[in-house]
C-alpha distance (Angstrom), angle and dihedral (degrees) to the residues before:
residue distance angle dihedral
M1 . . .
H2 3.80 . .
F3 3.80 90.6 .
L4 3.80 91.4 55.9
L5 3.79 91.7 50.5
L6 3.80 91.3 48.7
Y7 3.80 92.4 45.9
N8 3.81 92.8 50.6
Y9 3.78 90.6 48.7
F10 3.82 96.8 53.5
W11 3.81 105.2 33.9
K12 3.82 96.3 93.6
F13 3.80 91.2 45.7
Q14 3.81 91.5 52.6
G15 3.79 90.7 44.7
K16 3.79 91.1 58.0
F17 3.80 90.1 57.7
K18 3.78 90.6 50.8
I19 3.80 90.0 51.2
L20 3.81 90.3 49.3
R21 3.80 89.5 50.9
S22 3.81 88.3 51.2
F23 3.81 87.5 60.6
I24 3.79 98.7 44.0
F25 3.80 102.1 44.5
P26 3.85 98.0 54.9
S27 3.82 90.0 43.3
T28 3.80 89.9 59.2
R29 3.81 87.6 55.3
G30 3.81 95.4 54.7
L31 3.81 96.6 -97.9
V32 3.80 126.6 129.7
V33 3.81 118.9 -125.3
H34 3.82 126.8 -165.7
G35 3.77 130.5 -179.5
V36 3.79 116.2 -131.1
Q37 3.76 122.7 -144.9
G38 3.76 131.7 -179.6
F39 3.79 94.9 43.9
D40 3.80 122.4 139.9
Y41 3.81 107.3 -102.1
K42 3.78 92.7 -164.0
K43 3.82 93.9 51.0
A44 3.80 90.7 45.6
R45 3.82 89.2 54.6
E46 3.81 91.7 48.1
N47 3.82 98.3 42.6
L48 3.81 94.5 44.7
E49 3.83 91.8 40.5
I50 3.81 93.2 -126.6
P51 3.82 111.4 178.1
E52 3.80 118.5 -117.3
D53 3.81 91.9 -114.9
F54 3.84 90.0 64.9
A55 3.81 123.7 74.3
V56 3.80 124.5 -133.1
M57 3.81 101.4 -137.8
A58 3.79 106.1 159.2
M59 3.77 146.1 -7.6
I60 3.79 124.8 -140.0
T61 3.79 135.3 178.7
I62 3.80 121.2 -142.6
G63 3.80 124.6 -169.0
K64 3.77 148.6 122.3
R65 3.79 121.5 -74.0
G66 3.78 110.2 -105.5
P67 3.79 129.4 -152.4
K68 3.79 115.7 -69.4
E69 3.81 88.2 -128.1
N70 3.83 90.5 68.2
L71 3.81 90.4 67.2
P72 3.80 124.0 87.7
P73 3.84 112.2 -97.1
N74 3.82 94.3 -104.9
L75 3.83 91.1 55.7
Q76 3.82 93.8 43.1
E77 3.82 87.9 64.6
K78 3.83 90.4 57.5
E79 3.81 95.1 47.0
N80 3.80 102.9 94.1
P81 3.80 131.0 145.9
N82 3.79 115.0 -101.5
D83 3.78 131.6 -146.4
R84 3.81 96.0 -113.9
K85 3.77 118.8 127.0
P86 3.82 112.4 -111.4
W87 3.81 119.3 -112.2
K88 3.79 113.2 -101.1
């Protein structure tokens, strides 16, 4: 019984670390990762056939950076290099 209480208390905390790792690992491999907000949790569960005993906590997109020229003109203006150090 104590294990179940402890498990229920920490599962969201542990999940946040797994989400963070999902951002860092692809970035070290040259991929771009973005968090998505405003999605429909219920539809995500239904469309991805996620069982009820699992929690939908976040959605992320992972892909390769495309050419700036593929963006609409208003977004091209916002696409500038930053001064962050690259992941190694």
